[in-house]
N, C-alpha and C positions, 0 to 999 in steps of 0.2 A: 601746550608746549609747542615750541617752534619746530617745524620740520626742517630736515637738512636740505642742502642744496640739491641732493640727488632725488628729492621727492618728485612725485608725478606732476607733470605739466600737462593737463588734460586735453583731449582731442575730439570729443564728440559733443553733440548739442543737447541742450536741455531746453525745451520750449519755455517761453516766458510765462505762460499760464501755469504750466506744471510747476515751474520753480516757485512762482508766487504762492501756489496752493500749498506746497510743501513747507515753504518758509513760514507762512502764517501758522500752520499746524505746529511746527517745531518751536517757533517763537512763543506761541500761546502756552505750550507745555512748559518751556523754561521759565516764562513769566509766572505761571502758577506755582512752580516749584520754588522759585526765588521768593515769591510772596509768602509761601508757607514757611520758608526759612526765617523770614523776618518775624513772623507771628509766633513760631514755635522754635526759636533758636535755642540751641544748647551749647554751652561753652566747649570750645575745641582746644585740644592740647597743641602746643607748638610742635614743630618738626614732624608732623604726620604720625602722631602717637595715639594708639588706642589701647589702654591698659599696659600690658607688658610688651605690646607689639609696636615696633617702629617700621612703618611703611616707607621704603626708600623713595626718593625722588627719581623716578625711572628716567632712562636716557632716550628711549626710542618712542615713547608716547607719554601722554599726560598721566600723572598720578592722582590719587584721590584727596591729597592733603590740601587744605586751604590755610595759607599762612603768609607771613612776610618773608620774602626770599629774593636773592639775586643769583641767577644761574648763568654761568659761563661755560661754554662747551666748544669742543673742536672735533672735526671729523675729517678723515682722509679716506676716500672711497673711489674705486674705479667701477663704473657701471655703464649701462647702455643709455644713450640719448638718441631717440629714434632708432636708426639702424647702425650707428657708429658708437665707438667706445670713447668714454670721456672720464677724466680724473677730476674730481672735485675736492678741494681743500677749503673747508668752511670753518669760520668762527661765528658762533651765535651767542646771543645774550637774551635774558628775560628777567624783568623786574616785576614783582607782585607785591601789592600793598593791601592790607586788611582794611576794608571800609567799616565792617562790623565784625563781631567775633566769628561770624559764619559766612561772610561774603568778602571776596577779594576782587581786585581789578588788576590786570597785568598788561604790560606792553613789552614787545620784544622785536628783535631784528637780527641781522647777520651780515657777514661779508664773505664772499665766495671768490675763489680763484679757480677757473674752469679751463682745463687743458684738453683739447681734442687731438693733440699730437703736433700737427703743423700750425694750429691756430690756438691762441690763448686769449681769454678775456677775464677781467676782474671787475667786481662791482658789488653793490649792496643788494641783499635779498629784500623781499617785501617786508613791510612793517606789519606786525600782528598785534591785535588787542584782544583781551579776553576778560569776561566777568564770570566768576565761579562761585558756587554756593555749596556749603555742606548741608546735605539732606538728612543724614542719619549717622550716628556714631554710638557704638556700644563697647565700652571698655572691657566688660567681663568676657564677652564673646569675640573681641578683637575684630570688630566690623566697622568699616568706614565707607560711606557712599556719598558722592557729590555729583553735581552737574554744572554745565557751563555753556556759554556761547562764545566762540572765537570768531574774529573777522580778519581776513587778510586785505590790506588796503591796496587796491589796484594802482599800478603805475608808481608805487613808492620804492620799487627796486629796479635794477638794471635788466633789461631784456637780454643782454648779452650773457648773463649767467643763469638764465631760465626763470627769473622772477615773473610771477603772473602780472599781466598788464590789465587784469580785470579784478574786481573785488569779489571776495568769497565770504560766505557765512557758514560757520561750522558748529552746530550744536552737538553736544556730547554728554555721555554719562561715564563716570569713573568709579571704581570700587576696589576695596581691599578686604581680604578675610584671612586672619591668622588662625592657626590650629592649636594655640596654646590652651584652649578650653577642653581639649580631648581628655578622656579618662586615663587612668594610670596604665591600663592595658595597651594604650596606643601612645605612650609617652614619647616614643622615639619620633613621632610625627609632629610633636609640639613646636619645634623650631621652624617648621615650614609655614609659608604664607603664599597666597596668590593675590595678584592685583591685575586689573584689567581696565580697558578703555574702549569705548565704541563711539565714533563720531561720523557725521555725514557732512562732507564738504560740498556746498552748493554754490555754483557760479552765478553771479548776477548778470552775466552777459552770455549770449549764445555763441558769439564769435570773438576771436582775439588774434593776436599776432605773436609768433615765436620765431626762433632762428632754426633754419634748416641746415644740418651739418652732414647731409648724405653725400655731398661732393667732397672728395678728399682735398684738404687745404683751403676750403671755402665754407663760409657760413653766410647765409642770406636770409632776409626776412621772409616769413611764410605765414599766410593766414591759416587758421584752423578753427574747428568748432569745439567748444568747451564741453566738459563732461562732469557728471556727478560722481564723486569718489567716496566710498566707505573706507574709513580708516579704523582698524581695530587691532588690539594687541593684548597679550597675556604675559605676565611675568611670574616666575617661581623664585621665591626668596628663602634663604636659610639663615635664621638669626642665631649667631653664636652666643647671644645673651642667655639663651636657655641652657647653655652648657656650663654656666658659671654659678657660683654660690649666690649671686645677686638675684637669681630667679628663685622665688620661694613658693610659687603656686598661687600667691595672693596678689592683689593689685600692688604695684610697686610704690614705694615712698619717694623714689627718685626716678627721673626719666631714664629709660633704657638706652643711654647713649654710650659712646666710647666702645664700639664693637665693630667687628668685620661682618659683612653680609655677602656671601656668594649669591649670585643670581643668574638667571637666564631669561631673556626676553624674547618673545616671538611677536614680530610686527608684520602687519599685512595692510597693503593698499589695494583696494578692489574697485577700479573704475567700472562703469556700467558696460562699456563696449570696447575696452582695451584689456590686454593681458594683465593679470594681477602681478604684484610684487610682494615677495615673502622673504623675510630674513630671520635667522636665529642669532641672538646676541648674548653669548655667555660673557660674564664679567665678574668683577669684584668691587665692593664698595667699603669704605671705612667712614663711619659716622662719629664725629666728635661733638663737643658741646656747642661749637659755633660754626661748623662746616661739615659738608659731606664731600668726599673725594671718591670718584668712581671711574672705571675704565672697562670697556668691553670690546670684543671683536664683533664685526658685522659679517656674518656668514650667509651667503645667498642660498635660498632653498629652492628657487625655480629659475627658469631662463630669464624672466623679466627682471630679476635682481642682478643678473650678470653671472660671472664666473670667478670673480676675485674677492678675497676677504679684505675688508676694511677695518678701521679702528675708530673708536669714539671715546673721548675723555670728557669728564665733567667736574666742575667745581661749583658746589651749591653752598651759598653763604646764608646763614640764618641771621638776617639783618636785625631782628628784634633782640638777639643776644649780643651781636657785635656793636649795635648802636641803640641801647635801650632808651636813651633820652629822645630819640627820633621815632623809633618803631616799637617802643615798649607796650603800646596799646593801640587798638583800632582807632581810625579817624573819628568814628561815631560809635558811642556806647563804650562800655567797660569790658 
C-alpha cells in the first residue's frame, strides 16, 4: 500500500554492507515463500474473503488480500516536517493485478500539495511497485496470511513534496484473523477480526537530499543520511454481517458483501534513530459487490505525529467484478 505524503523521510545512515546483508536475507525469505506459493497454491476468494469473514482493504497499511483492485485515496493532514508544521493534501492510487491465483503485482503513486504556511509546493510522490503472494488461507477459521516485497523508485517523485530521491526496498508480512469460529459462549465476539502488517523499509543509498523548512518562509536543499524504518500496524474490525440472518454458522453460499464494517487502525513508523510516529485511525467502511468505500480520522498518538487530527478517504474498486472480461481470471493459470 502507498504511504501518504506525511510519511517519514528518513534521516540516518545504514551502511552499505549492512543493507546488502539484510536485503539478501529478506529477499531470500520472500523468494522462498513465493516459490512455495507457486508449488502449493490454494484458490483465493475475491475481495479478501475467508469463509464468512471479509477483511477490509485497510487505509493506513497493507491488508492480507491478494486480488485484482484499483484503490483511490485522499488525505488531508497537518503534521511536523523537521521542526516546522506542514499541511499535506494528497491523492494516491494503486492498481493490482493477479499473475496467478495466489500472486499479484501492483504499481502506485500519488500527487501531493504541501503547504508550510508561507511556502507551497505541489508535485508527484514517488512511484511504488509491489509483488505479493498468499501464503495461507483457512476459511473455517477465518485466517489469511500473505507476504510481499515493495519498492519505492528513487527520483520518480518531486523533492519539493518530500518524495524520496533514493530507491527503497520494503519486504513485509500481512495477516488477518476473524473470530467467527468461536464457540456459542463467546458468540458476541464473532463479529470481531484483527488484521496487521509488519514491513521493513531499507534505503539503497546512505545519503540523499531533502528540503529544509526550518527557516520561516524559505525551503532550501539539505543533505541528510538515510535510515531504516519499521512500519507496522494493527486494525480491529467489526463485521455487521454476523448480526444478520445471512450468517448461519456454516460456510456461506454467497460472499459476505453489502455490509457496513466499523474499524479502528493503529499505525506506527519506527525509524532506527529518529522519533517514532504513531496514529489511531477510527473509521467506517461499506463493502458492496463491486466496490469498498471507507473514511477514517487520523488521530496523533505521540509528538512525532503532531497535534492535529486529519482525515483519510478511500474508494477501492473490485476490477474483476467491474470488468470481468479483462480481469475475470489471473494472467497465468485458472
